[in-house]
Each structure stands twice: as structure tokens, then as C-alpha cells.
C-alpha positions in Angstrom: 23.9 -157.2 62.3 20.6 -155.9 63.7 22.4 -152.8 65.3 24.2 -152.1 62.0 20.9 -152.1 60.1 19.2 -149.9 62.7 22.0 -147.3 62.4 21.6 -147.3 58.6 17.9 -146.8 58.9 18.3 -143.9 61.4 21.0 -142.3 59.2 18.6 -142.4 56.2 15.8 -140.9 58.2 18.0 -138.0 59.3 19.0 -137.3 55.8 15.4 -137.2 54.7 14.5 -134.9 57.5 17.4 -132.5 56.6 16.3 -132.5 52.9 12.7 -131.8 53.9 13.8 -128.8 56.0 15.8 -127.3 53.1 12.8 -127.5 50.9 10.6 -125.4 53.2 9.0 -128.3 55.2 10.0 -126.9 58.5 9.8 -129.1 61.6 7.0 -128.3 64.0 7.9 -125.8 66.8 6.0 -124.3 69.7 5.6 -121.0 67.8 3.9 -120.3 64.4 6.2 -120.3 61.4 5.2 -118.0 58.6 5.2 -119.6 55.2 7.0 -117.6 52.4 4.6 -115.6 50.2 4.1 -116.7 46.6 2.5 -114.7 43.8 -0.3 -113.5 46.1 0.3 -111.2 49.0 -1.4 -113.6 51.4 0.7 -116.5 50.4 -2.3 -118.5 49.2 -1.4 -118.7 45.5 -1.2 -116.7 42.4 -2.9 -113.3 41.9 -5.0 -112.9 38.8 -6.5 -109.5 37.8 -9.5 -109.5 35.5 -10.0 -106.5 33.2 -13.3 -105.9 31.3 -13.5 -103.4 28.5 -15.5 -102.6 25.4 -14.3 -103.6 22.0 -12.2 -101.4 19.7 -15.3 -99.8 18.2 -16.8 -98.7 21.5 -13.7 -98.0 23.7 -10.3 -98.6 22.0 -8.3 -96.7 24.6 -9.7 -98.9 27.5 -8.9 -102.0 25.5 -5.4 -100.9 24.6 -4.8 -100.2 28.3 -5.7 -103.8 29.1 -3.2 -105.0 26.4 -0.5 -102.8 28.0 -1.1 -104.5 31.3 -0.9 -107.9 29.7 2.4 -106.9 28.2 3.6 -105.7 31.7 2.3 -108.7 33.8 1.6 -111.4 31.3 -1.6 -113.2 30.2 -3.2 -115.3 33.0 -4.0 -118.0 30.5 -0.2 -118.3 29.8 1.0 -118.2 33.4 0.8 -114.4 33.8 -1.5 -112.2 35.9 -4.0 -110.4 33.6 -7.2 -111.9 32.2 -9.0 -109.6 29.7 -12.5 -110.0 28.3 -14.8 -107.6 26.5 -18.5 -106.8 26.7 -20.8 -106.6 23.6 -20.9 -103.4 21.5 -24.7 -103.4 21.9 -24.5 -103.8 25.6 -27.8 -102.1 26.2 -29.6 -105.0 24.4 -27.2 -107.7 25.6 -27.2 -107.0 29.3 -27.2 -110.8 30.2 -24.0 -111.3 28.1 -22.3 -108.3 29.7 -23.1 -109.6 33.2 -22.0 -113.2 32.3 -18.7 -111.9 31.0 -17.9 -110.0 34.2 -19.2 -112.7 36.6 -17.3 -115.4 34.7 -14.0 -114.0 35.8 -14.9 -115.0 39.4 -14.8 -118.7 38.4 -11.0 -118.4 38.5 -9.9 -119.3 42.1 -6.8 -117.1 41.7 -8.9 -114.0 40.7 -8.2 -111.2 43.3 -9.2 -108.0 41.4 -11.7 -107.2 38.7 -11.6 -103.9 36.8 -14.6 -102.8 34.6 -13.8 -99.9 32.2 -16.2 -98.5 31.2 -18.8 -99.7 33.8 -21.7 -100.0 31.5 -25.3 -101.1 32.6 -25.1 -104.5 34.2 -21.9 -103.9 36.1 -23.7 -103.4 39.4 -25.7 -106.6 39.0 -22.5 -108.5 38.1 -20.6 -107.2 41.1 -23.4 -108.2 43.4 -23.4 -111.7 42.1 -19.6 -111.9 42.4 -19.8 -110.5 46.0 -22.2 -113.3 47.0 -19.8 -116.0 45.7 -16.4 -114.4 46.1 -16.3 -111.6 48.7 -12.5 -111.7 48.6 -12.3 -110.2 45.1 -11.7 -106.4 44.9 -14.2 -104.9 42.5 -13.3 -101.6 40.7 -15.5 -99.6 38.3 -14.4 -96.8 36.0 -16.7 -94.3 34.1 -19.9 -95.8 35.4 -23.0 -95.4 33.3 -25.3 -96.6 36.1 -27.0 -94.8 39.0 -24.2 -93.6 41.3 -25.7 -95.1 44.5 -26.1 -98.5 42.8 -22.5 -98.7 41.6 -21.1 -97.2 44.9 -22.9 -100.0 46.8 -21.7 -102.7 44.5 -18.0 -101.7 44.0 -15.1 -101.4 46.3 -14.1 -98.3 44.3 -15.7 -96.2 41.6 -13.6 -93.7 39.6 -15.0 -91.2 37.2 -13.6 -88.3 35.2 -14.2 -85.3 37.5 -17.2 -84.0 35.7 -18.0 -81.6 38.5 -14.8 -79.7 38.2 -14.5 -80.3 34.5 -17.9 -78.7 33.9 -16.4 -75.5 35.0 -12.8 -76.0 33.8 -13.8 -76.9 30.2 -15.7 -73.6 29.9 -12.7 -71.7 31.4 -10.4 -73.5 28.9 -12.8 -72.6 26.1 -12.7 -69.0 27.1 -8.9 -69.0 27.2 -9.0 -70.5 23.7 -11.1 -67.6 22.4 -14.6 -69.1 22.6 -17.7 -66.9 22.9 -20.2 -69.8 22.7 -20.2 -73.4 24.1 -22.3 -76.0 22.3 -23.1 -79.2 24.3 -24.1 -82.1 22.1 -25.8 -85.2 23.6 -29.0 -87.3 23.7 -31.5 -88.5 26.3 -29.8 -91.8 27.3 -26.6 -89.9 28.3 -28.6 -87.1 30.0 -30.2 -89.8 32.2 -26.8 -90.6 33.6 -26.5 -88.5 36.8 -22.9 -87.3 36.4 -23.3 -86.4 32.7 -26.5 -84.5 33.4 -24.9 -82.7 36.4 -21.9 -81.8 34.3 -24.2 -80.3 31.6 -25.9 -78.1 34.2 -22.5 -77.0 35.6 -21.4 -76.1 32.0 -24.5 -74.0 31.6 -23.9 -72.2 34.9 -20.2 -71.7 34.2 -21.0 -70.1 30.8 -23.2 -67.6 32.6 -20.5 -66.8 35.1 -17.7 -66.6 32.6 -19.6 -64.7 29.9 -20.1 -67.4 27.2 -23.4 -68.3 25.5 -24.6 -71.9 26.3 -26.3 -73.9 23.7 -27.7 -77.5 24.0 -28.0 -79.5 20.7 -29.4 -83.0 20.5 -27.8 -85.8 18.3 -29.0 -89.4 17.6 -27.9 -92.0 20.1 -25.4 -94.5 18.6 -27.3 -97.2 20.5 -30.5 -96.4 18.5 -31.6 -97.8 15.2 -29.3 -95.4 13.3 -26.3 -97.0 14.9 -22.8 -95.5 15.1 -22.6 -94.7 11.3 -25.9 -92.8 11.4 -25.0 -90.9 14.6 -21.6 -89.9 13.1 -23.2 -88.9 9.7 -25.6 -86.6 11.6 -22.6 -84.7 13.1 -20.9 -84.3 9.7 -24.1 -83.0 8.2 -25.1 -80.6 11.0 -21.7 -79.0 11.8 -21.6 -76.5 8.9 -25.0 -75.2 9.8 -24.1 -75.0 13.5 -20.8 -73.1 12.8 -22.7 -70.7 10.5 -25.3 -70.1 13.2 -23.1 -69.8 16.3 -19.8 -68.5 14.7 -16.3 -69.9 14.5 -15.5 -68.8 18.1 -17.7 -71.6 19.3 -16.4 -74.6 21.4 -18.2 -77.8 20.5 -18.4 -80.7 23.0 -20.0 -84.2 22.5 -20.8 -86.6 25.3 -20.3 -89.6 23.0 -16.9 -91.0 22.0 -18.1 -92.3 18.6 -19.3 -88.8 17.6 -16.0 -87.2 18.6 -14.1 -88.1 15.3 -16.6 -86.5 12.9 -16.9 -83.5 15.3 -13.1 -83.0 15.3 -13.0 -83.3 11.5 -15.5 -80.6 11.0 -14.1 -78.3 13.8 -10.8 -78.3 12.0 -12.3 -77.9 8.6 -14.6 -75.0 9.6 -12.2 -73.3 12.1 -14.2 -73.7 15.3 -12.9 -74.7 18.8 -12.6 -78.0 20.5 -11.4 -78.1 24.2 -11.2 -81.9 24.8 -13.2 -85.1 24.3 -15.6 -86.5 26.9 -13.0 -89.2 27.8 -9.9 -87.2 26.8 -7.1 -88.7 24.8 -4.8 -87.6 21.9 -6.1 -90.7 20.1 -9.7 -90.1 20.8 -11.0 -89.0 17.4 -7.8 -87.2 16.3 -6.1 -90.0 14.3 -9.3 -90.7 12.3 -10.2 -87.1 11.8 -6.8 -86.1 10.6 -5.6 -89.3 9.0 -2.8 -89.8 11.5 -1.0 -93.2 11.5 0.3 -94.2 14.9 1.3 -97.8 14.7 5.0 -97.1 15.3 4.1 -94.9 18.3 1.6 -97.2 19.9 1.8 -97.1 23.7 4.3 -94.2 23.7 2.1 -91.3 24.7 4.8 -88.6 24.5 5.5 -89.7 20.9 1.7 -89.9 20.1 1.1 -86.4 21.5 4.0 -85.0 19.5 2.8 -86.5 16.2 -0.8 -85.5 16.7 0.2 -82.0 17.7 2.3 -81.6 14.6 -0.5 -82.6 12.3 -3.2 -80.5 14.1 -1.0 -77.4 14.0 -0.2 -78.0 10.3 -4.0 -78.2 9.6 -4.6 -74.9 11.4 -5.8 -76.1 14.7 -3.1 -74.4 16.9 -4.6 -72.8 20.0 -8.1 -74.0 18.9 -8.0 -77.7 19.7 -7.0 -79.6 22.8 -7.1 -82.9 24.8 -5.4 -84.6 27.7 -1.8 -85.5 27.0 -2.5 -89.1 28.2 -5.6 -91.1 27.4 -8.0 -91.2 30.3 -9.5 -94.5 29.3 -6.1 -96.1 28.6 -4.6 -94.8 31.9 -7.7 -95.7 34.0 -7.4 -99.4 32.9 -3.7 -99.4 33.9 -4.1 -97.4 37.1 -7.0 -99.3 38.5 -5.4 -102.7 37.7 -2.2 -101.5 39.4 -4.1 -100.0 42.3 -6.0 -103.2 42.9 -2.8 -105.2 42.8 -1.2 -102.8 45.3 -4.2 -103.1 47.7 -4.0 -106.9 47.6 -0.3 -106.7 48.3 -0.9 -104.2 51.1 1.1 -101.3 49.6 -2.0 -99.2 49.0 -5.2 -98.7 50.9 -8.9 -98.8 50.0 -10.8 -95.5 50.2 -7.5 -93.5 49.9 -7.7 -90.7 47.3 -3.9 -90.0 47.4 -3.2 -93.7 46.6 -5.6 -93.6 43.6 -4.0 -90.4 42.3 -0.6 -91.9 42.8 -1.6 -94.9 40.7 -2.8 -92.6 37.9 0.4 -90.5 38.0 2.6 -93.6 37.7 1.5 -94.0 34.1 1.5 -90.3 33.0 4.9 -88.8 33.6 4.9 -85.0 33.2 1.1 -84.6 33.4 -0.6 -83.2 36.5 -3.7 -84.9 38.1 -6.1 -83.5 40.6 -9.2 -85.0 42.2 -11.8 -85.2 45.0 -14.3 -87.5 46.6 -17.7 -87.5 45.0 -20.3 -85.3 46.9 -23.6 -87.0 47.1 -26.3 -84.6 45.9 -29.0 -85.9 48.2 -27.2 -86.4 51.5 -24.5 -83.8 51.0 -21.9 -86.3 52.2 -18.6 -87.2 50.5 -18.5 -90.8 49.3 -15.2 -92.4 50.3 -15.3 -95.1 47.7 -16.1 -92.8 44.8 -13.2 -90.8 43.4 -13.3 -88.0 40.8 -10.1 -87.3 38.9 -9.0 -85.0 36.1 -5.8 -84.2 34.2 -4.7 -80.8 33.0 -5.9 -79.7 29.5 -3.2 -79.7 26.8 -3.8 -77.2 23.9 -2.0 -78.1 20.7 0.5 -75.4 19.7 0.4 -74.0 23.3 0.8 -76.6 26.0 -0.8 -77.2 29.3 -3.3 -74.6 30.5 -2.6 -75.2 34.2 -6.2 -76.1 35.0 -5.3 -78.6 37.7 -4.1 -75.7 39.9 -7.2 -73.6 39.3 -9.5 -73.4 42.4 -13.0 -74.2 41.2 -15.7 -72.1 43.0 -17.4 -74.0 45.7 -20.9 -73.3 44.3 -20.4 -75.8 41.5 -20.1 -78.7 44.0 -23.6 -77.9 45.2 -25.4 -77.6 41.9 -28.0 -80.1 40.9 
């Protein structure tokens, strides 16, 4: 009886052992057995990606890009991958809230990547705080509004529109579009940002070299007491006088996104020239300026470009108005989230320009990108974790200008 019971017990134990093995609880061996990977590349759990953007009023394209990534990978709060938060509209006065929003993402133990687009003041401080607590998180910044050395030290990767090459290429595009004068519109806060100030200086130098007259005009800062409505109203009121003074063959450029819509409205109305927005996109200013409804086309950039182009041409803007075929802000949100995911998974590398351009190209079929590493103006060294990218200019009624294949003179990389 005892022997029979012992046999039964041994049989049961063998069955349990076999079941355990089929469920992944492998028996110990003399060698290491690699556990199967789960949602994270390291097999340690899920991968969450945090995306921080402005609100619709300050950066709609960046926010819509985050929504597109949620649609692709799911909301982290509902079992997906993407966690999206926004910083305050008045981020200059609410720096603590901005920092708290970014840092709060690191409380998630599954957070592997954080993308901030645009990297407004406070981003570097937030990244440093995250780095102390969670050195495993990949920190990515786009369109930084902070000192370049600060954000480069804090982030794993900084990406900016290539305002070095664009400073020359926008003037070249303006000349191709018939401009004789280039008007640069900005305000002191923006001109305190190194890359924006450098671009302005390059634009002025390019105008000298290419035979255009350069003009600097100052507009109110939307972050000042007048707010966004006051800053926009200023553009509406000043444009007729500016066009009368400088002539219709004048290309107007504003460094502020909120001022782009009124600028476009008046450029079209008065017959002037507009090369592209500061952060180029066919939905940056154009829908509001021309009354274009794009709900049905949302997220379909080829359809958006076609509809915007039809309206602009109909209103007389053919050959006089341009943009990038795909939104920079929208694409940057997607591309950096995808790049971060790929770095975690081991399919892309940090400090690899080609991988960054590949990530941008994935979301912009048909459009050409080019780019370079940022050249530090003090040391003269290229910064491996600071990438400058640009897309070819698309002129309505004409098509791509081919600017990504233009060799920009070396002298512009060394201007200060």
C-alpha cells in the first residue's frame, strides 16, 4: 500500500514538473537560459514612452503627432505604450508646472523614453532631475528654447530644424520665388535663443550674397502682456504699411508660430511672398488664414497638402507661398518617439545621424530630408548628440524646390 501511494505521489510530481517546464519555468542547468523578451527589449517588462507637448493654442502640430503615436501604439493608461502630457501655455511664468509635468513621467517604472516637443525653458532642469532618479530613461528634446550647451548636457539627443542651413536656403528659395527683399519679424525673447539669433544673422549675410535687401522688424512677444491676440493683431495692422514700404516682391518671415496665421492672411491679401513658417507645416497658419476645413483629411498629409494647395492657388498664391509638405512639429513627435523605441530595442543607435534621418523619413513618404551635426560656435567641434534636420521647401503651384540637394557654402557654418 505504501509503495503504491509513493508511486502515485512521484507520478504527480513528474506531471507538475512537466507542466512547469511548458509554462516557461525551465529547470536549472549548468548554463544560463535566456528568458523570452516581453514588451521591453531587455525582457524586464513593458516599454512606455512619454511625450510632452504644448497645447493646441501653442503647438497643435506637436500635439497631433502625439495623438498619432497613441493611435499607433495605444495609450499607456489603457495597456498601450504612449503617455502624453502637456505643459502650460504660459510656460515662461509657470516653469515649476512645466518641470513637474516632465518629471512626473519618470514615476512610471515602465517609462523608457521621454520626448519633449518643443523643449521649452525648464526642460533641462527636468531632465537633470530625471537623470538623478532614472538614468535608464532615454531623454529626447526637439526645438529647444534653452541654451544649447545646457540642453545638450541634459538630453541624450537634441534635434532642431537646421536653422544654419535654412538661414541660407530660405533666402535662396525667396529669390527663386521672385523676392527682392526679405523681412525678418521677431522680438527680444526669441533673439536671445542662440539658434534663432544665429539664423537671423545667416539670413542677413545670405541676403547680401544673393542680392536681396534684408530688413529686421520687431513685433510684440505673445508671452508679454498683450498675449497672443495682441501679437496677432499687430501683424494684421502693420502688414499693409510694410508691403507698401518694401514692395510686393518681399518675403516675410516670422519666428513665432502664433503670428504666422495673420502674416499669411495678409501676404495672400496683399500679394507678397511667404517661403515657409518657422516650424514648417501645411497646417501651420494656412487653414486659419484661408478658412480651410481639414477634419476629413486629419493625419493624411498628402491629402492635406493637396487641399491647402488648391485653396492657396485659387486665392492667387501660386509660386508665391510655400511650406514643408509634412509638418515638422508633427513629424518630430512621431520620429523621436519611434527613434527612442528603436534605441531601446537595439535596432537604432544613439548619436547616429543616419538613424535619426531614417526615423524622420519613415513618416514623410516622398519628401527629402537632409541634416548635419550641430557645430559648436565656441569650440568649433561638432556635437554628436545635437542633430540639425531640414526638409525640402514645397512651393504651392510649383512643387519641391530641390533645396535638400543644394550645397550650402561652408562660410555659413562659421558665422556667429
